[in-house]
Every structure is written in C-alpha cells, then in structure tokens.
TIKOLNU-973782 format. One record per residue: x, y, z of N, C-alpha, C, O, CB in turn; residue in three letters. Coordinates in steps of 0.2 Angstrom, whole numbers, plus 5000, padded with zeros to 4 digits. Glycine has a CB too. Layout:
BEGIN
[site [X Y Z] [X Y Z] [X Y Z] [X Y Z] [X Y Z] "ALA"];
...
// end
This chain:
BEGIN
[site [5415 5437 5692] [5410 5435 5686] [5413 5440 5680] [5413 5446 5681] [5403 5436 5688] "MET"];
[site [5414 5437 5675] [5416 5441 5669] [5411 5440 5663] [5409 5434 5661] [5423 5438 5666] "ILE"];
[site [5408 5445 5661] [5403 5445 5655] [5406 5448 5649] [5409 5453 5649] [5397 5450 5657] "ILE"];
[site [5406 5444 5644] [5409 5445 5637] [5404 5445 5632] [5401 5440 5631] [5415 5441 5636] "ASP"];
[site [5402 5451 5629] [5397 5451 5624] [5400 5452 5617] [5404 5456 5616] [5392 5457 5625] "GLN"];
[site [5398 5447 5613] [5401 5447 5606] [5395 5448 5601] [5389 5448 5604] [5405 5441 5604] "THR"];
[site [5396 5448 5595] [5390 5448 5590] [5386 5442 5590] [5380 5442 5590] [5393 5449 5583] "GLU"];
[site [5389 5436 5591] [5386 5430 5591] [5382 5428 5597] [5377 5425 5597] [5391 5424 5589] "ALA"];
[site [5385 5429 5603] [5383 5427 5609] [5386 5431 5615] [5391 5435 5614] [5383 5420 5610] "MET"];
[site [5383 5430 5621] [5386 5433 5627] [5388 5427 5631] [5384 5422 5632] [5381 5437 5631] "THR"];
[site [5394 5428 5634] [5396 5422 5639] [5397 5425 5646] [5399 5431 5646] [5403 5419 5636] "THR"];
[site [5396 5421 5651] [5397 5424 5658] [5401 5418 5661] [5399 5412 5661] [5390 5425 5661] "VAL"];
[site [5407 5420 5663] [5411 5416 5667] [5411 5417 5674] [5413 5423 5676] [5419 5416 5664] "ASP"];
[site [5410 5412 5678] [5410 5413 5685] [5416 5409 5688] [5418 5404 5686] [5404 5409 5688] "VAL"];
[site [5420 5413 5692] [5425 5410 5696] [5426 5413 5703] [5423 5418 5705] [5432 5411 5692] "ASN"];
[site [5430 5410 5707] [5431 5412 5714] [5436 5417 5715] [5437 5419 5720] [5432 5406 5718] "THR"];
[site [5440 5419 5709] [5445 5423 5710] [5451 5420 5714] [5452 5414 5713] [5443 5430 5714] "GLY"];
[site [5454 5423 5718] [5459 5420 5722] [5457 5416 5728] [5460 5412 5731] [5464 5425 5725] "ALA"];
[site [5451 5417 5730] [5448 5414 5736] [5445 5407 5735] [5441 5406 5730] [5442 5418 5739] "TYR"];
[site [5448 5402 5738] [5446 5395 5737] [5442 5392 5743] [5440 5386 5743] [5452 5391 5735] "LEU"];
[site [5442 5396 5749] [5439 5393 5755] [5444 5390 5759] [5449 5387 5757] [5433 5389 5753] "GLY"];
[site [5443 5390 5765] [5447 5387 5770] [5446 5380 5772] [5450 5376 5774] [5448 5391 5776] "SER"];
[site [5439 5378 5772] [5437 5371 5774] [5435 5367 5769] [5438 5361 5768] [5432 5372 5780] "LYS"];
[site [5429 5368 5766] [5426 5364 5761] [5426 5367 5754] [5422 5371 5753] [5419 5361 5764] "ASN"];
[site [5430 5364 5750] [5430 5367 5743] [5423 5366 5739] [5421 5371 5736] [5435 5363 5739] "HIS"];
[site [5420 5361 5740] [5413 5360 5737] [5408 5365 5739] [5404 5367 5735] [5411 5353 5738] "ALA"];
[site [5408 5366 5746] [5404 5371 5749] [5405 5378 5746] [5401 5382 5745] [5404 5371 5756] "GLU"];
[site [5412 5380 5746] [5414 5386 5743] [5411 5387 5736] [5409 5392 5734] [5421 5387 5743] "THR"];
[site [5412 5382 5732] [5410 5382 5725] [5403 5383 5724] [5400 5387 5720] [5412 5376 5721] "VAL"];
[site [5399 5379 5728] [5392 5380 5728] [5389 5387 5730] [5385 5390 5727] [5389 5375 5733] "LEU"];
[site [5392 5389 5736] [5390 5396 5738] [5392 5401 5732] [5388 5406 5731] [5394 5398 5744] "LYS"];
[site [5398 5401 5729] [5399 5405 5724] [5395 5405 5718] [5392 5410 5716] [5407 5404 5722] "THR"];
[site [5393 5399 5716] [5388 5398 5710] [5381 5400 5712] [5378 5403 5708] [5388 5390 5708] "ASN"];
[site [5379 5399 5718] [5372 5402 5720] [5372 5409 5720] [5367 5412 5717] [5371 5399 5727] "LEU"];
[site [5377 5412 5722] [5378 5420 5722] [5378 5422 5715] [5375 5427 5713] [5384 5423 5726] "GLU"];
[site [5382 5419 5711] [5383 5421 5704] [5376 5420 5700] [5374 5424 5696] [5388 5416 5701] "ALA"];
[site [5372 5414 5702] [5366 5413 5698] [5361 5419 5699] [5358 5422 5694] [5363 5407 5701] "ALA"];
[site [5361 5422 5705] [5357 5428 5707] [5359 5434 5703] [5356 5438 5700] [5356 5429 5714] "THR"];
[site [5366 5435 5704] [5369 5441 5701] [5368 5440 5693] [5367 5446 5690] [5376 5441 5702] "ALA"];
[site [5369 5435 5690] [5368 5434 5683] [5361 5436 5680] [5361 5440 5676] [5370 5427 5680] "ILE"];
[site [5356 5434 5684] [5349 5436 5682] [5349 5443 5682] [5345 5446 5678] [5344 5432 5686] "ALA"];
[site [5351 5446 5687] [5351 5454 5688] [5355 5457 5683] [5352 5462 5680] [5354 5456 5695] "ARG"];
[site [5361 5455 5681] [5365 5458 5676] [5362 5458 5669] [5362 5462 5665] [5372 5455 5676] "GLN"];
[site [5359 5452 5668] [5355 5451 5661] [5350 5457 5661] [5349 5459 5655] [5352 5444 5661] "LEU"];
[site [5346 5458 5666] [5341 5463 5666] [5344 5470 5665] [5342 5474 5661] [5336 5462 5672] "ARG"];
[site [5349 5471 5670] [5351 5478 5670] [5355 5480 5663] [5354 5485 5661] [5357 5479 5675] "ILE"];
[site [5358 5475 5661] [5362 5477 5654] [5358 5475 5648] [5360 5477 5642] [5368 5472 5654] "ARG"];
[site [5352 5473 5649] [5347 5471 5644] [5351 5467 5638] [5350 5468 5633] [5344 5477 5641] "ASN"];
[site [5354 5461 5641] [5357 5457 5636] [5352 5452 5633] [5348 5449 5637] [5363 5453 5640] "LEU"];
[site [5353 5450 5627] [5348 5446 5624] [5352 5441 5619] [5358 5441 5618] [5343 5450 5620] "GLY"];
[site [5348 5437 5616] [5351 5432 5611] [5353 5426 5615] [5350 5424 5620] [5356 5435 5607] "GLY"];
[site [5358 5422 5612] [5361 5416 5615] [5366 5418 5621] [5370 5423 5620] [5365 5412 5610] "ILE"];
[site [5365 5415 5627] [5369 5417 5633] [5372 5410 5635] [5368 5406 5637] [5365 5421 5638] "ILE"];
[site [5378 5410 5636] [5382 5404 5639] [5384 5406 5646] [5388 5410 5647] [5387 5401 5634] "ILE"];
[site [5382 5402 5651] [5384 5403 5658] [5389 5398 5660] [5387 5392 5659] [5378 5403 5663] "LEU"];
[site [5395 5400 5662] [5400 5395 5664] [5401 5395 5671] [5405 5399 5674] [5407 5396 5660] "ASP"];
[site [5397 5391 5675] [5398 5390 5682] [5404 5386 5684] [5407 5383 5679] [5392 5387 5685] "PHE"];
[site [5407 5387 5690] [5412 5383 5692] [5410 5376 5693] [5404 5374 5695] [5415 5386 5699] "ILE"];
[site [5414 5371 5690] [5412 5364 5690] [5410 5362 5697] [5413 5363 5702] [5418 5360 5688] "ASP"];
[site [5405 5358 5697] [5402 5355 5703] [5401 5347 5702] [5398 5345 5697] [5395 5358 5706] "MET"];
[site [5404 5343 5707] [5403 5336 5706] [5396 5334 5709] [5394 5329 5706] [5409 5333 5710] "ILE"];
[site [5394 5337 5714] [5388 5334 5717] [5382 5336 5713] [5381 5342 5712] [5387 5337 5724] "ASP"];
[site [5378 5332 5710] [5372 5333 5706] [5367 5338 5710] [5363 5342 5707] [5368 5327 5704] "PRO"];
[site [5366 5337 5717] [5362 5341 5721] [5364 5348 5721] [5360 5352 5721] [5361 5338 5728] "GLU"];
[site [5370 5349 5721] [5373 5356 5721] [5371 5359 5714] [5369 5365 5713] [5381 5356 5722] "HIS"];
[site [5372 5355 5709] [5370 5358 5702] [5362 5360 5702] [5360 5365 5699] [5371 5352 5697] "GLN"];
[site [5358 5355 5705] [5351 5357 5705] [5349 5363 5709] [5345 5367 5707] [5347 5351 5708] "ARG"];
[site [5353 5364 5714] [5352 5370 5718] [5353 5376 5714] [5350 5381 5715] [5356 5370 5725] "GLN"];
[site [5359 5376 5711] [5361 5382 5707] [5356 5383 5701] [5354 5389 5700] [5368 5381 5704] "VAL"];
[site [5353 5378 5698] [5348 5379 5693] [5342 5381 5695] [5339 5385 5692] [5347 5372 5689] "MET"];
[site [5340 5379 5701] [5334 5382 5704] [5334 5389 5706] [5330 5393 5705] [5332 5378 5711] "ARG"];
[site [5340 5391 5709] [5341 5398 5711] [5341 5402 5704] [5338 5408 5704] [5348 5399 5714] "THR"];
[site [5344 5400 5699] [5345 5404 5693] [5337 5404 5690] [5335 5410 5688] [5349 5400 5687] "LEU"];
[site [5334 5399 5690] [5327 5399 5687] [5323 5404 5691] [5319 5408 5688] [5324 5392 5687] "THR"];
[site [5323 5404 5698] [5319 5408 5702] [5321 5415 5701] [5317 5420 5701] [5320 5406 5709] "LYS"];
[site [5328 5417 5700] [5330 5424 5699] [5327 5426 5692] [5326 5432 5692] [5337 5424 5700] "ALA"];
[site [5327 5422 5687] [5325 5424 5681] [5317 5425 5680] [5315 5429 5676] [5327 5419 5676] "LEU"];
[site [5314 5423 5685] [5306 5424 5685] [5305 5432 5686] [5300 5434 5684] [5303 5420 5691] "GLU"];
[site [5310 5435 5689] [5308 5443 5690] [5309 5446 5683] [5308 5452 5682] [5313 5446 5695] "LYS"];
[site [5312 5443 5678] [5314 5446 5672] [5307 5446 5667] [5304 5441 5667] [5319 5442 5668] "ASP"];
[site [5306 5452 5665] [5300 5453 5660] [5301 5450 5653] [5297 5449 5650] [5298 5461 5660] "HIS"];
[site [5308 5450 5651] [5309 5447 5645] [5309 5440 5645] [5310 5436 5650] [5316 5449 5642] "ALA"];
[site [5306 5437 5639] [5306 5429 5639] [5313 5426 5639] [5317 5428 5635] [5302 5427 5633] "ARG"];
[site [5313 5421 5644] [5320 5417 5644] [5318 5410 5643] [5313 5407 5645] [5323 5419 5650] "THR"];
[site [5323 5406 5641] [5323 5399 5640] [5330 5397 5643] [5335 5399 5640] [5321 5397 5633] "SER"];
[site [5330 5392 5647] [5336 5389 5650] [5336 5382 5650] [5332 5378 5651] [5336 5391 5658] "VAL"];
[site [5342 5380 5647] [5343 5372 5647] [5346 5370 5653] [5348 5374 5658] [5348 5371 5641] "SER"];
[site [5347 5363 5654] [5350 5360 5660] [5357 5361 5659] [5360 5363 5654] [5348 5353 5660] "SER"];
[site [5361 5360 5665] [5368 5361 5666] [5371 5355 5663] [5370 5349 5664] [5370 5362 5673] "MET"];
[site [5376 5356 5659] [5380 5351 5656] [5385 5348 5660] [5386 5351 5666] [5384 5354 5649] "SER"];
[site [5389 5343 5659] [5394 5340 5663] [5400 5345 5664] [5403 5344 5669] [5397 5334 5660] "GLU"];
[site [5401 5350 5660] [5406 5354 5660] [5404 5361 5665] [5408 5365 5666] [5408 5357 5654] "LEU"];
[site [5398 5361 5667] [5395 5366 5671] [5393 5372 5667] [5392 5378 5669] [5401 5369 5675] "GLY"];
[site [5391 5371 5660] [5389 5376 5656] [5381 5376 5656] [5378 5370 5655] [5392 5375 5649] "LEU"];
[site [5378 5381 5656] [5371 5382 5655] [5370 5386 5649] [5372 5392 5648] [5368 5385 5661] "VAL"];
[site [5366 5384 5644] [5364 5388 5638] [5357 5391 5639] [5353 5387 5642] [5364 5383 5632] "GLU"];
[site [5357 5397 5638] [5350 5400 5638] [5349 5405 5633] [5354 5407 5630] [5349 5403 5645] "MET"];
[site [5343 5407 5632] [5341 5413 5627] [5337 5418 5631] [5334 5416 5636] [5338 5410 5621] "THR"];
[site [5338 5424 5629] [5334 5429 5632] [5332 5434 5626] [5336 5436 5622] [5338 5433 5638] "ARG"];
[site [5325 5435 5626] [5322 5439 5621] [5325 5446 5621] [5325 5449 5626] [5315 5439 5621] "LYS"];
[site [5328 5449 5615] [5330 5455 5615] [5324 5460 5615] [5319 5459 5611] [5334 5457 5608] "ARG"];
[site [5324 5465 5619] [5318 5470 5619] [5320 5477 5616] [5316 5480 5614] [5316 5471 5626] "THR"];
[site [5327 5478 5617] [5330 5484 5614] [5337 5484 5614] [5340 5478 5616] [5327 5491 5618] "ARG"];
[site [5341 5489 5612] [5348 5488 5613] [5351 5487 5620] [5348 5489 5624] [5351 5495 5610] "GLU"];
[site [5356 5483 5620] [5359 5482 5627] [5362 5488 5629] [5363 5493 5626] [5365 5476 5626] "SER"];
[site [5364 5488 5636] [5367 5494 5639] [5373 5496 5636] [5375 5502 5635] [5368 5493 5646] "LEU"];
[site [5377 5491 5634] [5384 5492 5631] [5383 5495 5624] [5387 5500 5622] [5387 5485 5630] "GLY"];
[site [5378 5493 5620] [5377 5496 5614] [5374 5504 5614] [5376 5508 5610] [5371 5492 5610] "GLN"];
[site [5371 5505 5620] [5368 5512 5621] [5374 5517 5623] [5374 5522 5621] [5362 5512 5626] "VAL"];
[site [5378 5514 5628] [5383 5518 5631] [5390 5519 5627] [5394 5523 5628] [5385 5516 5637] "LEU"];
[site [5391 5514 5622] [5397 5514 5619] [5396 5514 5611] [5391 5512 5609] [5401 5507 5621] "CYS"];
[site [5401 5515 5608] [5401 5515 5600] [5407 5510 5598] [5412 5510 5602] [5401 5522 5597] "SER"];
[site [5407 5507 5593] [5413 5503 5591] [5419 5507 5590] [5419 5513 5587] [5411 5499 5584] "PRO"];
[site [5425 5504 5591] [5431 5507 5590] [5432 5509 5583] [5432 5504 5579] [5437 5503 5593] "CYS"];
[site [5434 5515 5581] [5435 5516 5574] [5441 5512 5571] [5442 5512 5565] [5436 5523 5573] "PRO"];
[site [5446 5510 5575] [5452 5507 5573] [5451 5499 5572] [5452 5497 5567] [5458 5508 5578] "VAL"];
[site [5448 5496 5577] [5447 5489 5577] [5440 5487 5575] [5438 5481 5574] [5449 5485 5583] "CYS"];
[site [5436 5492 5574] [5429 5491 5572] [5425 5487 5577] [5420 5483 5575] [5428 5488 5565] "GLU"];
[site [5426 5487 5583] [5423 5484 5588] [5425 5477 5589] [5422 5473 5593] [5416 5484 5586] "GLY"];
[site [5430 5474 5586] [5433 5467 5587] [5437 5467 5593] [5437 5461 5596] [5437 5465 5581] "ARG"];
[site [5440 5472 5595] [5444 5472 5601] [5451 5469 5600] [5455 5468 5604] [5441 5467 5606] "GLY"];
[site [5452 5468 5594] [5459 5466 5592] [5461 5469 5585] [5457 5471 5581] [5459 5458 5591] "ARG"];
[site [5468 5470 5584] [5470 5472 5578] [5475 5467 5575] [5478 5463 5578] [5474 5479 5579] "LEU"];
[site [5475 5467 5568] [5479 5463 5565] [5486 5465 5566] [5488 5471 5566] [5478 5462 5557] "LYS"];
[site [5491 5461 5567] [5498 5463 5568] [5501 5466 5561] [5499 5464 5556] [5502 5456 5570] "THR"];
[site [5506 5470 5562] [5510 5472 5556] [5512 5467 5551] [5512 5467 5545] [5516 5476 5558] "PRO"];
[site [5514 5461 5554] [5516 5455 5550] [5510 5453 5546] [5511 5451 5540] [5519 5449 5554] "GLU"];
[site [5504 5452 5549] [5498 5450 5545] [5497 5455 5539] [5495 5453 5534] [5492 5449 5550] "THR"];
[site [5497 5461 5541] [5496 5467 5536] [5501 5466 5530] [5499 5467 5524] [5496 5474 5539] "ILE"];
[site [5507 5465 5532] [5512 5464 5527] [5510 5459 5522] [5511 5460 5516] [5519 5463 5530] "CYS"];
[site [5508 5453 5524] [5506 5448 5520] [5500 5449 5516] [5499 5447 5510] [5505 5441 5523] "TYR"];
[site [5495 5453 5519] [5490 5455 5515] [5492 5460 5509] [5489 5460 5504] [5485 5459 5519] "GLU"];
[site [5497 5464 5511] [5500 5469 5506] [5503 5465 5500] [5502 5466 5494] [5505 5474 5509] "ILE"];
[site [5507 5460 5502] [5510 5456 5497] [5505 5452 5492] [5506 5452 5486] [5514 5450 5500] "PHE"];
[site [5499 5450 5495] [5494 5447 5491] [5491 5452 5486] [5490 5451 5480] [5489 5444 5495] "ARG"];
[site [5490 5458 5489] [5487 5464 5485] [5492 5466 5479] [5490 5467 5473] [5485 5470 5489] "GLU"];
[site [5498 5466 5481] [5503 5468 5475] [5503 5463 5470] [5503 5465 5464] [5510 5468 5479] "ILE"];
[site [5503 5456 5472] [5502 5451 5466] [5496 5452 5462] [5496 5451 5456] [5502 5444 5470] "LEU"];
[site [5491 5453 5465] [5484 5454 5462] [5485 5460 5457] [5483 5460 5451] [5478 5455 5466] "ARG"];
[site [5487 5466 5459] [5488 5472 5455] [5493 5471 5449] [5492 5473 5444] [5490 5478 5459] "VAL"];
[site [5499 5467 5451] [5504 5466 5446] [5501 5462 5440] [5503 5463 5434] [5510 5463 5449] "ALA"];
[site [5497 5457 5441] [5494 5453 5436] [5489 5457 5432] [5488 5455 5426] [5490 5447 5439] "ARG"];
[site [5486 5462 5434] [5481 5466 5431] [5483 5471 5427] [5481 5473 5421] [5475 5468 5435] "VAL"];
[site [5488 5475 5430] [5491 5481 5426] [5498 5480 5424] [5502 5476 5427] [5490 5487 5431] "TYR"];
[site [5500 5484 5419] [5507 5484 5416] [5512 5489 5419] [5517 5489 5417] [5506 5485 5409] "GLU"];
[site [5510 5493 5424] [5515 5498 5426] [5521 5495 5429] [5521 5489 5431] [5511 5502 5432] "ASN"];
[site [5526 5499 5429] [5533 5496 5431] [5534 5497 5438] [5538 5494 5442] [5538 5499 5427] "ASP"];
[site [5530 5502 5441] [5531 5504 5448] [5524 5503 5452] [5519 5506 5449] [5534 5511 5449] "VAL"];
[site [5524 5500 5458] [5518 5500 5462] [5520 5504 5469] [5525 5503 5471] [5516 5492 5463] "ILE"];
[site [5515 5508 5471] [5516 5511 5477] [5512 5509 5482] [5506 5507 5481] [5514 5519 5476] "LEU"];
[site [5515 5507 5488] [5511 5505 5494] [5511 5511 5499] [5516 5513 5501] [5515 5499 5497] "VAL"];
[site [5505 5512 5501] [5504 5517 5506] [5501 5514 5512] [5496 5510 5512] [5499 5523 5504] "MET"];
[site [5505 5515 5518] [5503 5511 5524] [5505 5515 5530] [5509 5520 5530] [5506 5504 5524] "ALA"];
[site [5504 5513 5536] [5506 5516 5542] [5513 5515 5543] [5517 5511 5540] [5502 5513 5548] "SER"];
[site [5516 5519 5548] [5524 5519 5549] [5526 5512 5551] [5531 5509 5549] [5525 5524 5554] "GLN"];
[site [5522 5509 5556] [5524 5502 5558] [5524 5497 5553] [5529 5493 5553] [5520 5500 5564] "GLY"];
[site [5520 5497 5548] [5519 5492 5543] [5525 5493 5538] [5528 5489 5536] [5512 5492 5540] "VAL"];
[site [5526 5500 5536] [5531 5501 5531] [5538 5499 5534] [5542 5496 5531] [5531 5509 5530] "VAL"];
[site [5539 5501 5541] [5545 5499 5544] [5546 5491 5544] [5552 5489 5542] [5545 5501 5551] "ASP"];
[site [5541 5487 5545] [5542 5480 5545] [5543 5478 5538] [5547 5473 5537] [5535 5477 5547] "ARG"];
[site [5540 5481 5533] [5541 5479 5526] [5548 5480 5524] [5551 5476 5520] [5536 5483 5521] "LEU"];
[site [5551 5485 5526] [5558 5487 5524] [5563 5484 5528] [5569 5483 5526] [5559 5495 5525] "LEU"];
[site [5561 5481 5534] [5566 5478 5538] [5565 5470 5538] [5568 5467 5534] [5565 5480 5546] "ASP"];
[site [5561 5468 5543] [5560 5460 5543] [5558 5457 5537] [5559 5451 5536] [5555 5459 5549] "GLU"];
[site [5554 5460 5533] [5551 5457 5527] [5555 5459 5520] [5552 5458 5515] [5544 5459 5526] "GLU"];
[site [5561 5462 5521] [5564 5465 5515] [5566 5459 5510] [5566 5460 5504] [5571 5468 5518] "SER"];
[site [5568 5453 5513] [5570 5448 5508] [5564 5445 5504] [5564 5444 5498] [5574 5442 5512] "SER"];
[site [5558 5445 5508] [5552 5443 5505] [5550 5448 5499] [5548 5446 5494] [5546 5442 5510] "THR"];
[site [5551 5454 5501] [5549 5460 5496] [5554 5459 5490] [5551 5460 5485] [5550 5466 5500] "LEU"];
[site [5560 5458 5491] [5565 5457 5485] [5563 5452 5481] [5563 5452 5475] [5572 5456 5488] "ALA"];
[site [5561 5446 5484] [5559 5440 5480] [5552 5442 5476] [5552 5440 5470] [5558 5434 5485] "ASP"];
[site [5548 5446 5479] [5542 5447 5476] [5543 5452 5470] [5540 5451 5465] [5537 5451 5481] "LEU"];
[site [5547 5457 5471] [5549 5462 5466] [5552 5458 5460] [5550 5459 5454] [5554 5467 5468] "GLU"];
[site [5556 5453 5461] [5559 5449 5456] [5554 5445 5452] [5554 5444 5446] [5565 5444 5459] "GLU"];
[site [5549 5442 5456] [5544 5438 5453] [5539 5442 5448] [5538 5439 5443] [5540 5435 5459] "LEU"];
[site [5537 5448 5451] [5533 5452 5447] [5536 5457 5442] [5533 5460 5437] [5528 5456 5451] "ILE"];
[site [5543 5457 5442] [5547 5461 5438] [5545 5469 5438] [5544 5472 5433] [5547 5459 5431] "SER"];
[site [5543 5471 5444] [5541 5478 5445] [5545 5480 5451] [5547 5476 5456] [5533 5478 5446] "LYS"];
[site [5545 5487 5452] [5548 5490 5458] [5542 5492 5463] [5537 5495 5460] [5552 5496 5456] "THR"];
[site [5543 5491 5469] [5538 5492 5474] [5541 5498 5478] [5546 5497 5481] [5536 5486 5478] "VAL"];
[site [5537 5504 5479] [5539 5509 5483] [5535 5510 5489] [5529 5507 5488] [5540 5516 5479] "ARG"];
[site [5537 5513 5494] [5533 5514 5500] [5532 5521 5502] [5537 5525 5501] [5536 5510 5505] "PHE"];
[site [5526 5523 5505] [5525 5529 5507] [5521 5529 5514] [5516 5525 5514] [5521 5534 5502] "GLU"];
[site [5524 5532 5519] [5520 5532 5525] [5515 5537 5525] [5515 5543 5524] [5525 5533 5531] "VAL"];
[site [5509 5534 5527] [5503 5538 5528] [5501 5539 5535] [5499 5534 5538] [5497 5535 5524] "GLU"];
[site [5503 5545 5538] [5502 5546 5545] [5495 5545 5548] [5494 5543 5553] [5504 5553 5547] "PRO"];
[site [5490 5546 5543] [5483 5546 5545] [5480 5539 5545] [5475 5537 5548] [5479 5550 5541] "MET"];
[site [5484 5534 5543] [5482 5527 5542] [5483 5523 5549] [5488 5524 5552] [5485 5523 5537] "TYR"];
[site [5478 5519 5550] [5479 5515 5556] [5483 5509 5554] [5485 5508 5548] [5472 5512 5559] "THR"];
[site [5485 5505 5559] [5489 5499 5557] [5486 5494 5552] [5490 5491 5548] [5490 5495 5564] "GLN"];
[site [5480 5494 5551] [5477 5489 5547] [5475 5492 5540] [5473 5489 5535] [5470 5487 5550] "GLU"];
[site [5476 5499 5539] [5474 5502 5533] [5480 5502 5528] [5486 5504 5531] [5472 5509 5534] "GLN"];
[site [5479 5501 5522] [5484 5502 5517] [5481 5502 5510] [5475 5501 5509] [5489 5496 5517] "PHE"];
[site [5485 5505 5505] [5483 5505 5498] [5489 5503 5494] [5494 5505 5495] [5481 5513 5497] "ASP"];
[site [5487 5499 5489] [5492 5497 5484] [5490 5501 5477] [5484 5499 5475] [5493 5489 5483] "VAL"];
[site [5494 5506 5475] [5491 5509 5469] [5497 5509 5464] [5503 5508 5465] [5490 5517 5471] "VAL"];
[site [5495 5511 5458] [5500 5512 5452] [5503 5518 5453] [5500 5523 5454] [5496 5511 5445] "LEU"];
[site [5509 5518 5451] [5514 5524 5452] [5516 5526 5445] [5520 5531 5444] [5519 5523 5456] "PHE"];
// end
C-alpha cells in the first residue's frame, strides 16, 4: 500500500507487490483488497489524513468481491471519529472518499517542506532553468538600455548555459545586441537565479 499526500488530495494505491498467489488469482486479489480496506481506514486515522482521498484497489472482476471490499471499508471507517463520506467503487477499482480535517496531518506535524523544492518533491532541470533565464534576459533587455546583463545562477546552470546552450545564448546576444555575463553563486539552489544590469 502506497500513500501519497499532495496539496490537492491523498491517493492510496493498493498492490500485491511481487506476490500473485499460487492457486486462484481472484481470491488473492480479494484477500489483498480486504486487508487493505482495513489498513486504509486505520492509516487515515493514525495519519489524520483529510480532504479528498482516492483509493486505488486492485481490479476485481467479480461484483460480489467489490461489494465485500466496500462493506469491509465502510465497517472499518465506522471506528473513525472524523466524518467520512465514501462513494461506490468505479469500474477501474477506484473509490472516492472525503474525510473531515480535524487538525494537521501527521506528515505536516512531523515534517517541514524542503527548502530547495518547497515541498513539491521535484526540481526543475538545469535545461528548464536555462530557458527561464533566456525569457528573463529578453524581458530585461526590452526594458533597460544597459549594454551588459549579468546572470547569477548555480554552478550546474551556468555550466549548461556555457556548454549545451552556448549557440542559443549567442543567438540571444545577437538578437538583443547586448553582452550576457555569468557569475556562479554558490549559495543558490538549482532553481534560483538573478538577471541583473551590469
């Protein structure tokens, strides 16, 4: 079971891992989903997860198996003091539900957002930052009359600008009729940069 909490919603993905069962695949899936239904209700309480929650159970063909899983989930959620609302299972095995937020989730209490990615869990690539810098250079060049523009960025971004993006940079300098200089700022993260007049 994988629980992924985002700003918009929480998703719970149920899978069997490497184990598929030796005899009856449908029974293995049912057993896994029944165990997951109970575990999900418990984890929602323990982690105090709220808002929109999408449960992705393993696909079940038999409608009776789906009903059993939904009954188990509903019964397990009865122990929850927070108000919950559960929809029926879709053809894809998805269950939409909501759970009233009562306080911050366990993840919010125990963790703080990463200062580099600001809690997104991903960073823009140096290539993406280079193109953001190019757009900012164009903007600055249109507004100010200086002959030289200074770009301050992280080592990885400056390296990319001077290597892989050197021909694009040369075309840009010709277009704006200005010189672009670079300075590595060791304290900058990969996504930080400044385009300033020099």
